[in-house]
C-alpha positions, 0 to 999 in steps of 0.5 A: 635928646630932651632934658626938659623936666616934667611939670611934676618934677618942676613942682617938686623942685620948688617945694624942695627948695622951700623946704631946704630954706625953711628947715634944712639949712637953719638946722644943720648946726643944730644937727651937728650939735645934737649929734656930738652931744650924744653918747652914741654919735651914730644915733640919729639926733632928735632934730632929724626925726622932726625934719623927717616928719616935716618932709612927709607932711610936705609929701617930700618922701621916697622921691627916688623910687620910680615905682609910683606905688612905693615912691614918687614914680619919677624917671631918672631925669626927673629925679636928678634935679631933686637929688642935686638940691638935696646934695647941697646939705649933708642932712637933706637926703636922710630927711626925705628918706632918700639917703644911701645906702638905703635907696639902693637897697630899697630899689633892689628889694622892690625889684628882686625881693619876695613878698615876704622879704618886702614885708619884713624889710622893704616896708619898714625902710620905706617908712623910715623906721629902720636902716640898712647896709650893703656888705660888699667891699672886703679888706683883703682883696681889691674890691673894685673888681667885685669878682675878687670877693671871697666871703662865703655863703655855704649851703647847709641843709635849709640854711646858709652859713656865712663867713667873711669880713667886710669893711666900708659897710656904710650905715652899719653903726646906726642902732636902727640898722636892721639888715645887711645885704651881703654879697659872697661866693656861693658857687666857687666853681661857677662862671666868674659872674655867677659865683656870687649870691646876695643874701639878707642878714639880720644885724642881730644874727649870732656871729655878726660882729661890728669890729669898728667904724672907719673914720673918713679924713678924721670924721667919725660921725653920721651912721658909720662906715664899718668893718664887720666880721661874719663868723659862722652866721646861720640864716634860713636859705629860702627866706634870705636869698635875694633873687636867685643863687649866682645872681649876686653880681647881676643884682649888684650891678642893677643897684649901682646904675641909678645909685651912680646918677644919685651920687653924681647929682648930689655932687653937683649940688655940693659943688654949687654950694661950695661955689656959692660959699666961695663967691660970698667969701671973695666978696667979703674979704680984702687982702693987700688992699684989694677985695678977693673978688677982684683978684684975677686968680679968684675970678678964674676959679669962679669962672672955671667952677661954673664951666665945670659944673655945667659940663658935668651936670649936662653929662649927668642929665644925658646919662639919666635920659639915656637910662630912661630911654635906651636902658642902663646897658646902652648908657654904660659909657655915659654912666662911667663918664659921669662918675669920673667927671662929677667926683673931679668937679666936686673935689676941684670946686671945694678945694678952691673954695677952701683956699679962698676961705683960708684957715676957715676952710679947713675948720668946722666953722664952714661945711667945706672940710666935710664936703671935701671929705665926701667929694674925695671919697666919691673918687672911690665909691661905686667904682674907682675912677680908674675902673670907670675909665677902663670901661670907657676906654674898652667901649671906645676901642670896641667902636674902632676895632678892626675886622 
């Protein structure tokens, strides 16, 4: 098992770290101020376009795509440390065109899209000209089991008619969001895992209505997590179907494998920055005549944070290495394990950092409150912790199944 990164990855890490220091960190506050001063808080502020131009100039663009003709051509293992670096800031991934949900959507458009679909949707996404969303989760069913989804995709001649309601459709509030990758039931009588299809729905199609944006722990900014009603939406069948009819579940699973690696490595970057903030605060504050950094409980939190981060990082790198060497199917247990571990570590470290900061930790004077909101949602996105533990337990039980 070899976790050594390629010379290309090492070189990109150095360039990305310099970009973070020179452009990302100094502009985090600028981004927030511009965002909140706009009439539409879901519109990307002007500073983001400046950061994107700078990232492209430095060849720090589309780093996530393994196809060398479309992106950086990196393996999962080589991309992982870059993703961790970007995870240290809430604005870095978008600045490099490596932000979810666009990354996952671009990956499956590159793998399953027709040339026409790629020209219409993938190319503008790769250029950062438009954004996209992924319509899966539904308010009326337990969507942690994707086979529960019951929005419908009904064939009517040369068209599909779409009906249903989705929520937590991230990115849909952004005015640049042009397409929704939508999963729905196309064959209700089919096999459980072949009932669903995935179609491409233009956001300006008649019948697509963004009902509301959903705040996360009170935060309602960025690109919006939306509830969307699809009411009698008509789209051309041949041009809109991604892959084959009944292939929605399979494509969705293909999208989630690399996406989980990305989430977990970003969580490591977030945890590292939270630990850094914790240490700086502990070194600068005195309580009851003793620096916080000399308090036993604070030292315990710092040590425990380092241990947990290192453990989760190594597990994530193992999962990335296995995806590269033996494939996603044989890395199922490791992928589920990192999804649980990374969320737990990020939440734990940020929580202790907030505690060390006292009242400042829950304010907007520090990034910790927003970091906590993200870390806590990580226990739910791309499969709830309990679902991943169920997968791990099933795999372990199968190993020791009696004859």
